[in-house]
C-alpha angles and dihedrals in degrees: 000000000000122000090351091060090052092049090049091058093056091044091053092043094050092124095051139017121273118248107232114181122191123216132182107237111239096018123159081357136317096265092049090047089061091048092048093050092048089051091051091050090052088050089059105264109174097197135008128222108204110200120213110218112243132183099221111034119176100193103036124101126218097280095055092038091056092046091050092050091053092049090050090051088056089054099253110168136177088265089052090053091051090048089051090053091050090050090051090052090050086052090057098256101157105173117106115277117207117191113221112200140150113246100250096071090048093051092045090051092046120258096237093045090047094055093045092049091046091055091051090048094052098251113158102196150336137250112197110180096193097044110090120197092253090063098036103078097110095044092042091053092050091049093049091050090057097038095248124144121242108201120200127200133234128194131201087257094056113125123237088254092053092048090052092048094049091046089056098043107035120093131196094018141330119256111223115200104217096211145010111269138041132317120282142113115288131196092228139011125250112277091224095055096102092053091046092053092047091049091056093039090057092064103031138055092194119111113265121221121190123211141165121072101020107131111152145032095263093056091044090054091051092050092046089062089061108030142042096232137031117209117201118186125142096040091055095040089052091055093042089070093049114032132354090200091057090046089052091050093053091046090050091050093050094045092049090049091053095048 
C-alpha cells in the first residue's frame, strides 16, 4: 500500500497513461460518492483522487467550488472523507486512493493523527495544493514514516529551481498543472504543455501526471502522449451532480482513449 501501490500503477501502465479521476468526497452526497467512485472503478480508473471539501479553495474552479460547498452543507469533514476511503476499501476498491486537501483541514485535524488515520483508512498519499516543499518538512516526515506519498505540484510558470526542488521532494508522482489559472474544463490545452512536460522530465525520473482543463477523450489522448497519468476533475464532477450514467459514459470514453 501507500507510495508503493502508486508506483506499481505507473509500472503496470508503462505502455499507456494512467486514468486518474478526481471526485469531491460527499458530492452530491456521501452515498452517491460511493456509487460514483465504484462506477469510475468499473470504467477502468487506475487511481482515484479524493477531494476534501474546503470553504476557501485557491486552485479550484467554479464547478469544484460549488460541489465542495454542497458537500460542506451536508456536513462532510476530513474525518468523513477518511471514513469514505475506509468504506471503499471494505467494498474491495483496490486502486490507489490519493487524498487531495488544502492544508488547513489537515492542521486542524492534527498532522500526525491525519497520517495515522489515513493509513488505517487505506489512503496511499496526499496532494496538498497550498503546501509548498519549503513548508512541508513535518508533514513529509510523517508521510515517509508511514510509507505514504506526498505529491507536490508544478505549474508552467515554475522556475528551474522550483522544478528541481519538487523533483527531489515529491514521491509517488509529480502533479503538473497544465495551465495557469484554476481548475475547470477547457476547449483546448495549453500550447506550451509539451515543452513544460519535457522540462520536468529532464530533471526527474518520477511519473508525471497532468491535470487541470482536461475534459474529453481527445484531450486525454493528447496528454497521454506526453505524460504518465491523465487527471480529469471538473468534467466528471459536473456530471456527478447530474447523471451517474453520463459520468460513466465519459469515463468509459476517456479510459478507452488511454488504452
